C-alpha positions as CSV (number, residue, x, y, z in Angstrom):
1,X,9.8,-47.9,13.9
2,X,10.6,-52.0,15.3
3,X,11.7,-55.0,14.3
4,X,10.3,-58.3,14.2
5,X,9.1,-61.4,12.6
6,X,6.1,-63.2,11.6
7,X,4.3,-65.8,9.5
8,X,3.8,-64.8,6.2
9,X,0.2,-66.7,6.8
10,X,-0.6,-63.9,9.1
11,X,0.2,-61.1,6.7
12,X,-2.5,-59.7,4.7
13,X,-2.0,-57.0,2.1
14,X,-2.8,-53.2,3.3
15,X,-5.2,-50.4,1.6
16,X,-2.4,-48.7,1.8
17,X,-0.1,-50.5,-0.9
18,X,-0.3,-48.7,-3.8
19,X,-1.0,-52.0,-6.1
20,X,-4.1,-52.7,-3.5
21,X,-6.7,-54.1,-5.6
22,X,-4.4,-55.6,-8.4
23,X,-3.8,-59.0,-9.6
24,X,-1.0,-60.8,-7.9
25,X,2.6,-59.8,-9.2
26,X,4.7,-62.3,-11.3
27,X,7.8,-63.6,-8.7
28,X,9.2,-65.9,-11.0
29,X,12.3,-63.6,-10.6
30,X,12.3,-64.4,-6.8
31,X,10.8,-67.0,-6.2
32,X,13.9,-69.4,-6.4
33,X,15.8,-67.6,-4.2
34,X,13.3,-67.6,-1.7
35,X,12.7,-71.5,-1.6
36,X,16.5,-71.5,-1.1
37,X,17.1,-68.3,1.9
38,X,13.7,-67.1,2.8
39,X,13.0,-63.4,2.6
40,X,15.8,-61.9,3.5
41,X,14.8,-58.1,3.3
42,X,12.7,-56.5,5.9
43,X,8.6,-55.9,4.9
44,X,7.4,-52.6,6.1
45,X,4.3,-52.9,8.3
46,X,1.5,-51.6,10.4
47,X,-0.2,-53.9,12.7
48,X,-4.0,-55.1,11.9
49,X,-6.8,-53.8,13.4
50,X,-9.8,-55.2,14.2
51,X,-13.0,-53.5,16.0
52,X,-10.6,-50.7,16.8
53,X,-8.0,-53.2,18.7
54,X,-4.6,-54.7,17.8
55,X,-4.6,-58.3,16.7
56,X,-2.1,-59.9,17.8
57,X,1.1,-61.4,15.4
58,X,-0.9,-59.8,12.9
59,X,0.1,-57.3,10.3
60,X,-0.6,-55.4,7.1
61,X,2.1,-55.0,4.6
62,X,2.6,-51.7,3.5
63,X,5.6,-52.4,0.9
64,X,7.2,-55.4,0.1
65,X,4.0,-57.2,-1.7
66,X,5.9,-59.3,-4.3
67,X,8.8,-60.9,-1.0
68,X,5.6,-62.0,0.7
69,X,3.9,-63.3,-2.3
70,X,7.2,-65.3,-3.2
71,X,6.9,-66.3,0.4
72,X,3.6,-68.1,0.5
73,X,4.0,-69.9,-2.6
74,X,7.1,-71.6,-1.6
75,X,5.2,-72.3,1.8
76,X,2.4,-73.6,-0.9
77,X,5.0,-75.7,-2.4
78,X,6.0,-77.8,0.8
79,X,8.9,-75.3,1.3
80,X,9.6,-74.9,5.1
81,X,10.1,-71.2,5.4
82,X,11.8,-69.1,8.8
83,X,9.8,-66.2,9.9
84,X,9.8,-63.0,7.5
85,X,11.7,-60.1,8.7
86,X,9.4,-57.0,9.1
87,X,9.5,-53.4,10.0
88,X,6.5,-52.1,11.9
89,X,5.4,-48.7,11.4
90,X,4.0,-46.7,14.4
91,X,0.2,-46.8,14.0
92,X,-1.8,-44.0,12.3
93,X,0.8,-42.9,10.3
94,X,-0.8,-43.8,7.4
95,X,1.3,-40.7,4.9
96,X,4.4,-42.7,5.7
97,X,2.7,-45.8,5.2
98,X,1.9,-44.7,1.3
99,X,4.8,-43.1,1.0
100,X,7.0,-46.0,1.9
101,X,5.0,-48.2,-0.6
102,X,6.0,-45.4,-3.5
103,X,9.1,-45.3,-2.6
104,X,9.7,-48.8,-2.7
105,X,8.1,-49.0,-6.0
106,X,10.0,-45.9,-7.8
107,X,13.2,-47.5,-6.6
108,X,12.2,-50.8,-8.2
109,X,10.7,-49.8,-11.4
110,X,9.0,-46.5,-11.8
111,X,5.2,-46.7,-11.7
112,X,2.7,-45.1,-14.6
113,X,1.6,-41.8,-14.2
114,X,-2.1,-42.6,-13.1
115,X,-0.2,-44.6,-10.6
116,X,1.5,-42.2,-8.8
117,X,-1.6,-39.8,-8.9
118,X,-3.7,-42.4,-7.0
119,X,-1.0,-42.6,-4.2
120,X,0.1,-38.5,-4.2
121,X,-3.6,-38.0,-4.0
122,X,-3.6,-40.2,-0.9
123,X,-1.1,-38.7,0.5
124,X,-2.5,-35.0,0.2
125,X,-5.7,-36.2,1.6
126,X,-3.3,-37.5,4.6
127,X,-2.4,-34.2,5.3
128,X,1.2,-34.3,2.9
129,X,2.0,-31.0,1.3
130,X,3.3,-30.5,-2.9
131,X,6.2,-29.2,-1.0
132,X,6.5,-32.4,1.2
133,X,5.7,-35.2,-1.7
134,X,8.4,-33.0,-3.7
135,X,10.9,-33.5,-1.5
136,X,10.3,-36.9,-0.2
137,X,10.4,-38.4,-3.6
138,X,13.2,-35.8,-4.9
139,X,10.8,-34.7,-7.5
140,X,10.3,-31.1,-8.7
141,X,7.1,-29.3,-7.1
142,X,5.8,-28.8,-10.8
143,X,6.4,-32.6,-11.6
144,X,4.0,-33.3,-8.0
145,X,1.7,-31.0,-9.6
146,X,1.5,-31.9,-13.3
147,X,1.2,-35.8,-11.6
148,X,-1.9,-34.4,-9.7
149,X,-3.7,-32.6,-12.5
150,X,-4.8,-35.6,-13.8
151,X,-7.1,-35.4,-10.7
152,X,-9.1,-33.2,-13.1
153,X,-9.7,-35.7,-15.5
154,X,-12.9,-38.6,-15.7
155,X,-11.8,-41.8,-14.6
156,X,-12.4,-43.2,-18.1
157,X,-10.1,-40.3,-19.8
158,X,-7.2,-41.7,-17.4
159,X,-7.6,-45.5,-17.6
160,X,-7.2,-44.1,-21.5
161,X,-4.2,-42.7,-20.7
162,X,-2.7,-45.1,-18.6
163,X,-3.1,-47.4,-21.6
164,X,-1.8,-45.3,-23.9
165,X,-4.8,-45.1,-26.2
166,X,-4.6,-40.9,-25.9
167,X,-1.3,-38.6,-26.2
168,X,0.1,-36.5,-23.9
169,X,-0.9,-33.6,-25.8
170,X,-4.3,-34.8,-25.8
171,X,-4.4,-35.1,-21.6
172,X,-3.1,-32.0,-21.2
173,X,-6.1,-30.2,-23.2
174,X,-8.4,-32.0,-21.6
175,X,-7.3,-30.6,-18.8
176,X,-8.8,-27.5,-19.5
177,X,-12.1,-29.0,-20.3
178,X,-15.4,-28.9,-17.9
179,X,-16.5,-32.6,-16.8
180,X,-19.3,-31.9,-19.4
181,X,-17.0,-31.4,-22.2
182,X,-14.8,-34.4,-21.0
183,X,-17.9,-36.6,-21.2
184,X,-18.9,-35.1,-24.8
185,X,-15.4,-35.7,-25.9
186,X,-15.7,-39.2,-24.6
187,X,-19.2,-39.7,-26.4
188,X,-16.8,-38.5,-29.5
189,X,-14.0,-41.2,-28.8
190,X,-16.4,-44.2,-28.7
191,X,-19.0,-42.7,-31.8
192,X,-18.0,-45.0,-34.9
193,X,-19.4,-42.1,-37.2
194,X,-16.9,-39.5,-35.7
195,X,-13.6,-39.1,-34.6
196,X,-12.9,-36.9,-31.4
197,X,-10.7,-33.9,-31.6
198,X,-7.0,-34.2,-30.6
199,X,-4.0,-32.2,-29.8
200,X,-4.1,-28.0,-31.4
201,X,-8.4,-29.4,-32.7
202,X,-8.4,-30.6,-29.2
203,X,-8.0,-26.4,-27.8
204,X,-9.9,-24.9,-31.0
205,X,-12.7,-27.8,-30.1
206,X,-13.0,-26.6,-26.2
207,X,-12.8,-22.8,-26.8
208,X,-15.4,-22.5,-29.6
209,X,-12.8,-21.1,-32.2
210,X,-8.7,-19.8,-31.9
211,X,-7.8,-20.5,-28.4
212,X,-6.2,-17.1,-27.1
213,X,-2.9,-17.5,-24.6
214,X,-2.5,-15.4,-22.4
215,X,0.8,-14.7,-23.0
216,X,-0.3,-12.1,-25.8
217,X,-2.3,-9.8,-23.8
218,X,-0.5,-6.4,-23.4
219,X,-2.4,-5.4,-21.0
220,X,-1.7,-6.3,-17.0
221,X,-3.8,-10.1,-15.9
222,X,-4.3,-8.8,-12.5
223,X,-6.3,-6.1,-13.8
224,X,-8.4,-8.3,-16.1
225,X,-12.1,-8.9,-15.2
226,X,-12.8,-12.4,-16.9
227,X,-11.7,-15.5,-16.4
228,X,-8.7,-17.3,-17.8
229,X,-8.0,-20.8,-18.0
230,X,-5.4,-22.4,-16.9
231,X,-3.3,-25.5,-18.7
232,X,-3.5,-27.4,-15.0
233,X,-0.1,-28.8,-16.0
234,X,0.7,-25.4,-15.0
235,X,2.5,-24.2,-17.9
236,X,-0.4,-22.5,-20.2
237,X,-3.6,-20.6,-19.8
238,X,-6.3,-18.9,-22.2
239,X,-8.8,-16.3,-22.2
240,X,-12.2,-17.8,-21.4
241,X,-13.9,-14.9,-23.5
242,X,-12.4,-14.0,-26.5
243,X,-14.7,-11.0,-26.9
244,X,-13.7,-9.7,-23.4
245,X,-10.2,-10.4,-24.5
246,X,-10.2,-8.1,-27.8
247,X,-11.8,-5.4,-25.9
248,X,-8.9,-5.0,-23.2
249,X,-5.9,-5.8,-25.9
250,X,-7.6,-3.2,-28.5
251,X,-7.4,-0.8,-25.7
252,X,-3.8,-1.7,-24.6
253,X,-2.6,-1.7,-28.4
254,X,-4.6,1.8,-28.7
255,X,-2.5,3.3,-26.0
256,X,0.4,2.1,-27.6
257,X,-0.2,3.9,-30.3
258,X,-0.3,6.8,-28.4
259,X,3.1,6.4,-26.8
260,X,4.7,6.1,-30.5
261,X,2.4,8.8,-31.9
262,X,4.3,11.2,-28.7
263,X,7.8,9.6,-29.6
264,X,7.3,11.2,-33.0
265,X,6.3,8.4,-35.4
266,X,5.5,10.1,-38.4
267,X,2.0,7.7,-38.7
268,X,1.2,4.6,-37.0
269,X,-0.2,1.9,-39.0
270,X,-2.6,-1.0,-37.7
271,X,-3.3,-3.6,-39.8
272,X,-6.4,-5.8,-39.8
273,X,-6.3,-8.6,-37.4
274,X,-4.9,-11.7,-39.5
275,X,-3.4,-9.2,-42.3
276,X,0.7,-9.5,-42.6
277,X,2.7,-7.0,-42.9
278,X,4.7,-7.1,-46.1
279,X,8.2,-6.5,-45.8
280,X,8.8,-7.0,-49.1
281,X,6.8,-4.3,-50.6
282,X,8.9,-2.0,-47.9
283,X,11.8,-0.9,-47.1
284,X,13.2,0.0,-43.6
285,X,14.2,3.8,-43.3
286,X,14.9,6.3,-39.9
287,X,11.8,8.3,-38.2
288,X,13.7,11.2,-39.4
289,X,13.5,10.3,-43.1
290,X,9.7,10.0,-42.8
291,X,9.6,6.3,-41.5
292,X,6.3,4.8,-40.3
293,X,5.3,2.0,-37.7
294,X,3.3,-0.9,-39.0
295,X,1.3,-3.1,-36.2
296,X,0.5,-6.7,-37.1
297,X,-2.3,-8.5,-34.9
298,X,-2.8,-11.9,-35.4
299,X,-6.1,-14.0,-35.1
300,X,-4.8,-15.3,-31.6
301,X,-3.8,-11.9,-30.0
302,X,-0.1,-11.7,-31.1
303,X,1.1,-7.9,-31.7
304,X,3.9,-7.1,-33.5
305,X,5.3,-4.0,-33.9
306,X,7.2,-2.9,-37.4
307,X,9.1,0.6,-36.7
308,X,10.4,2.6,-39.1
309,X,9.4,1.6,-42.6
310,X,8.0,2.9,-45.7
311,X,6.3,1.0,-48.9
312,X,8.8,1.0,-51.9
313,X,7.3,4.0,-53.6
314,X,7.3,6.3,-50.8
315,X,11.2,5.4,-50.4
316,X,11.7,6.5,-53.9
317,X,10.0,10.1,-53.4
318,X,12.1,10.7,-50.4
319,X,15.3,9.5,-52.2
320,X,14.6,11.6,-55.0
321,X,13.4,14.4,-53.0
322,X,16.9,14.7,-51.3
323,X,18.8,14.3,-54.7
324,X,17.1,17.3,-56.0
325,X,17.9,19.1,-52.7
326,X,21.7,17.9,-53.5
327,X,21.9,19.2,-56.5
328,X,20.1,22.9,-55.3
329,X,16.9,22.4,-57.3
330,X,14.7,25.2,-56.4
331,X,11.4,24.9,-54.1
332,X,12.4,21.3,-52.9
333,X,12.6,21.0,-49.3
334,X,14.6,17.4,-48.1
335,X,14.1,15.6,-45.3
336,X,15.9,16.8,-42.4
337,X,18.5,14.6,-41.2
338,X,20.7,16.5,-39.1
339,X,22.9,15.2,-36.6
340,X,21.9,16.2,-33.4
341,X,24.5,18.0,-30.7
342,X,24.2,15.5,-28.0
343,X,23.7,11.8,-28.4
344,X,20.9,9.2,-26.9
345,X,22.9,8.4,-23.9
346,X,23.8,12.1,-23.3
347,X,20.3,13.2,-24.0
348,X,19.0,10.7,-21.6
349,X,21.6,11.6,-18.7
350,X,20.5,15.3,-18.9
351,X,17.0,14.0,-18.6
352,X,17.5,12.2,-15.9
353,X,19.3,14.5,-13.8
354,X,17.0,17.7,-14.8
355,X,13.9,15.4,-13.8
356,X,15.7,14.6,-11.0
357,X,16.1,18.2,-9.5
358,X,12.7,19.7,-10.7
359,X,11.0,16.1,-8.8
360,X,12.6,17.9,-5.4
361,X,11.6,21.3,-6.2
362,X,7.8,20.5,-6.9
363,X,7.7,18.7,-3.2
364,X,8.8,21.8,-2.2
365,X,6.1,24.1,-3.8
366,X,3.0,21.6,-3.7
367,X,0.9,24.3,-5.2
368,X,2.7,24.3,-8.4
369,X,2.6,20.5,-8.2
370,X,-1.0,20.3,-7.5
371,X,-1.8,22.6,-10.9
372,X,0.5,20.6,-12.8
373,X,-1.3,17.7,-11.4
374,X,-4.5,18.8,-13.0
375,X,-3.0,19.8,-16.4
376,X,-2.2,15.9,-17.1
377,X,-5.4,15.1,-16.1
378,X,-7.2,17.5,-18.4
379,X,-4.7,17.0,-20.9
380,X,-2.8,13.9,-20.6
381,X,1.0,13.0,-20.7
382,X,3.1,9.8,-21.6
383,X,2.6,8.9,-18.1
384,X,-1.1,9.8,-17.4
385,X,-2.3,6.5,-16.9
386,X,-0.7,6.7,-13.4
387,X,2.9,5.1,-13.4
388,X,6.2,6.4,-12.2
389,X,9.0,7.2,-14.8
390,X,10.9,4.0,-15.7
391,X,13.9,4.9,-17.3
392,X,16.6,4.3,-15.7
393,X,19.3,4.2,-18.0
394,X,22.4,1.3,-17.8
395,X,24.6,1.1,-14.7
396,X,27.1,3.9,-14.6
397,X,23.8,6.3,-15.1
398,X,22.6,4.5,-12.5
399,X,25.0,4.4,-10.4
400,X,25.5,8.5,-11.2
401,X,21.7,9.3,-10.1
402,X,21.7,7.3,-7.2
403,X,25.0,10.1,-5.9
404,X,22.8,12.8,-7.7
405,X,21.4,14.1,-3.4
406,X,17.9,14.9,-5.5
407,X,17.6,11.1,-5.7
408,X,17.8,10.4,-1.6
409,X,15.8,13.8,-0.8
410,X,13.2,12.8,-3.1
411,X,13.0,9.0,-1.6
412,X,13.0,10.1,1.6
413,X,9.9,12.4,1.1
414,X,8.5,9.8,-0.8
415,X,9.0,6.8,2.1
416,X,7.0,9.7,4.3
417,X,4.0,9.9,2.0
418,X,3.8,6.4,1.8
419,X,4.2,5.6,5.6
420,X,1.2,8.7,5.8
421,X,-1.1,5.7,3.3
422,X,-0.1,3.0,4.9
423,X,1.8,1.7,1.8
424,X,5.2,0.1,1.0
425,X,7.9,3.0,1.7
426,X,10.3,0.2,0.4
427,X,8.8,0.1,-2.9
428,X,10.6,1.8,-5.8
429,X,7.7,3.7,-6.7
430,X,4.7,5.3,-4.9
431,X,1.8,5.2,-7.7
432,X,0.9,1.6,-8.5
433,X,0.6,0.2,-5.3
434,X,-3.1,-0.6,-3.8
435,X,-3.6,0.5,-0.6
436,X,-5.8,-1.7,2.2
437,X,-9.6,-0.6,0.4
438,X,-8.3,0.1,-2.5
439,X,-8.4,3.7,-4.3
440,X,-11.6,4.0,-1.1
441,X,-9.3,3.6,1.3
442,X,-6.5,6.0,0.4
443,X,-9.5,8.1,-0.4
444,X,-10.8,7.4,3.4
445,X,-7.1,8.5,4.6
446,X,-6.9,11.7,2.6
447,X,-10.0,12.8,4.1
448,X,-8.3,12.5,7.3
449,X,-5.3,14.8,5.9
450,X,-5.2,18.4,6.3
451,X,-5.1,19.8,3.8
452,X,-1.4,20.9,3.6
453,X,-0.8,17.1,3.7
454,X,-2.8,16.5,1.2
455,X,-1.2,18.8,-1.0
456,X,2.5,17.3,-0.3
457,X,1.1,13.9,-1.5
458,X,0.2,15.7,-4.5
459,X,3.4,17.0,-5.0
460,X,5.0,13.8,-4.3
461,X,2.6,11.8,-6.7
462,X,2.8,14.6,-9.5
463,X,6.7,14.0,-9.1
464,X,7.1,10.8,-9.7
465,X,5.1,10.5,-12.5
466,X,6.6,13.3,-14.4
467,X,8.2,12.3,-17.5
468,X,11.7,12.4,-18.2
469,X,12.3,14.3,-21.3
470,X,9.2,16.2,-21.4
471,X,8.3,19.9,-21.8
472,X,6.6,20.1,-18.5
473,X,9.7,19.3,-16.9
474,X,11.4,22.6,-18.7
475,X,8.3,24.3,-17.5
476,X,8.1,23.0,-14.3
477,X,11.7,24.0,-13.8
478,X,11.8,27.4,-15.1
479,X,8.9,28.6,-13.2
480,X,10.2,27.5,-9.8
481,X,13.9,28.5,-11.0
482,X,15.6,25.5,-10.1
483,X,19.2,25.1,-9.2
484,X,20.4,22.3,-10.2
485,X,24.0,23.0,-8.6
486,X,22.1,22.1,-5.4
487,X,22.0,18.1,-6.2
488,X,24.4,17.8,-9.0
489,X,27.7,18.5,-10.2
490,X,29.6,17.2,-13.1
491,X,30.6,13.5,-12.8
492,X,32.7,10.9,-14.7
493,X,29.5,9.2,-16.2
494,X,28.7,13.2,-17.4
495,X,32.3,13.3,-19.4
496,X,32.3,10.3,-20.7
497,X,29.1,10.6,-22.3
498,X,30.1,13.7,-24.1
499,X,31.5,13.1,-27.3
500,X,31.2,16.5,-29.6
501,X,34.6,18.5,-29.9
502,X,32.8,21.8,-30.5
503,X,30.6,21.8,-27.3
504,X,33.6,20.0,-25.5
505,X,35.6,23.3,-26.8
506,X,32.8,25.7,-25.6
507,X,32.8,24.4,-22.5
508,X,36.4,24.6,-21.9
509,X,35.9,28.0,-22.7
510,X,33.4,28.8,-20.0
511,X,35.7,27.1,-17.3
512,X,39.1,28.0,-18.3
513,X,39.1,31.0,-20.5
514,X,39.3,31.8,-24.2
515,X,43.0,31.3,-24.2
516,X,42.9,28.1,-22.9
517,X,40.0,27.0,-25.0
518,X,41.9,28.1,-28.4
519,X,45.0,26.6,-27.2
520,X,43.6,23.1,-26.9
521,X,41.0,24.0,-30.2
522,X,42.4,20.6,-32.1
523,X,43.7,18.4,-29.4
524,X,41.5,15.7,-28.9
525,X,37.8,15.9,-26.9
526,X,39.5,13.6,-23.9
527,X,42.4,15.7,-23.6
528,X,39.9,18.8,-23.8
529,X,38.0,16.7,-21.0
530,X,40.6,16.6,-19.0
531,X,41.1,20.6,-18.9
532,X,38.0,20.4,-17.7
533,X,38.1,18.4,-14.8
534,X,41.4,19.6,-13.5
535,X,39.6,23.3,-13.3
536,X,37.0,21.7,-11.5
537,X,39.4,20.1,-9.6
538,X,41.6,22.8,-9.3
539,X,45.1,19.8,-10.4
540,X,47.8,20.2,-12.8
541,X,48.0,23.8,-12.0
542,X,44.9,24.9,-13.2
543,X,43.0,27.9,-10.9
544,X,39.9,26.0,-9.6
545,X,36.6,26.9,-11.1
546,X,33.5,26.7,-8.3
547,X,30.3,25.6,-9.0
548,X,30.3,25.2,-12.7
549,X,26.8,24.6,-14.7
550,X,27.0,23.4,-17.9
551,X,24.0,25.0,-20.2
552,X,22.6,21.5,-20.8
553,X,22.0,21.4,-17.5
554,X,20.5,25.0,-16.2
555,X,16.8,25.9,-16.2
556,X,16.8,26.8,-19.0
557,X,18.7,24.8,-20.8
558,X,21.2,26.3,-24.4
559,X,23.3,24.7,-26.4
560,X,26.5,25.0,-27.1
561,X,26.3,24.8,-30.7
562,X,24.1,25.8,-33.8
563,X,22.7,22.3,-34.3
564,X,19.8,20.5,-32.9
565,X,19.5,19.9,-29.0
566,X,16.2,18.6,-28.1
567,X,15.9,20.0,-24.0
568,X,16.5,23.6,-25.8
569,X,13.6,23.1,-27.7
570,X,11.2,22.2,-25.4
571,X,12.4,25.2,-23.1
572,X,12.2,27.5,-25.6
573,X,8.6,26.3,-26.8
574,X,7.1,26.9,-22.9
575,X,8.7,30.0,-22.7
576,X,6.1,32.4,-24.3
577,X,3.3,30.7,-22.5
578,X,5.1,31.6,-19.1
579,X,5.5,34.8,-19.9
580,X,2.3,35.5,-20.1
581,X,1.7,34.5,-16.5
582,X,2.5,37.3,-14.1
583,X,5.3,36.1,-11.5
584,X,4.5,36.3,-8.1
585,X,6.7,37.5,-5.6
586,X,7.6,33.7,-4.7
587,X,7.6,31.6,-7.3
588,X,6.6,28.3,-5.0
589,X,3.4,29.8,-4.7
590,X,0.8,30.7,-7.1
591,X,-1.0,34.6,-6.8
592,X,-4.8,33.9,-6.0
593,X,-6.6,36.0,-8.9
């Protein structure tokens, strides 16, 4: 950039000036100052070109049109003015010239949104990115994109918006419309008899009925084969084909129903589309008391799940049966609501640690893992879609799982398989990744692998998709005779989650003997847990106990009390099935019949 002076009469307005082609501006506010002192601030200019050559001493005004117009007006009045100061931009940098024009106008008086669009559009054609434009003008990228979105509109609609004949909500909806739809809307706007739809009515007019936002989808949009129409302002998107949406949404609702049924709900009721769930005719009850799940689906695809409800009449029957049972009346079986031996958090801890051990055992027994994989394919399970187990627990449980050596051992085997398949070894899960060429690409890689390597891949996939707290974990762990002590030892998180006095006292009996347990029978749970830890560490003059595994964590697991303990119940359910199988000498292999 060079500084110089020029005769105002040798200047002309540059086509790059954002106000080019518009009437002369009002300069009455600055004309008195220009008459008296001339132009003090430099105009930004480019050298005038004609037939590819520079015209000497002639310049095109990029920024400073009002000062130049005031100088011409003063000269026309006969006022003698000095040459005006100019800052000459480098030739060929049109983008810089456009930016200079807009920056000056933004600093003086913010132009309307359509004027900004015109300038931003010229900048993008000159090579500026959205990020660069946002940085230059101190705006967010979202504002720049929203402004550029006006380019999808017909010029007439932009003109109406500039004149405030239509509002922002209507313009935003029109960015979703095709050119043909925009022309049809303009015909309605101009028609004397019909009124053009606006706002939410316009959205329904564009989509031929109720518009379905993508945020209501229960399925992954990446797997959706249909068209999604995005609001070009970048804030909303909708499904273009309602029928195709409902095909995928209904499949997702059906999968959710199956998951709720597998979770133990007595009944899952899917209401008709647009039917409201009447909470005023129902009462909320727990799962164990026979509570049902009601799924409400709106006409716009939104799904609301109401868990644990019964009609008022059904609730009265449950309560009446419970009251009769309390009075000892014969033939009445009240709803069984018995406090479990462990809390939900403790059960999660147990499930996840034992799953970690079974996963490693499965990777050491690929023949078993392959057969378990086939069993899942035939019978299905909670996780057969295919996905990795997603339960991780709170921060304390996550830290506990990290300390479990089975977690690291399985992660290393998973990374090795990922590398062999050309997948990202640092991803948390193997399944769900898309290798080069998709499923066919993975199949091609597997074809090149020897049988033992393919079995190793199958073992990792099976172990990764095995559901924590499932009967399959119990079956595999019992068959493989998993020794959880290889990977896990009682830690702080384990003890912090224990709440049951009877169970803790039974554990104390295991590590300290009957005399110690009986002598501390009435002590607080906290005190008894501390004594157990002393025995495990050999602290406070307590004899050290090596390699203690609580009954909860063993394979098969057993309870410390006569109260419900879910892992033990699952283990008992699979034990008769496993007894039918003649065990081989090596439980990690399957004998060929």
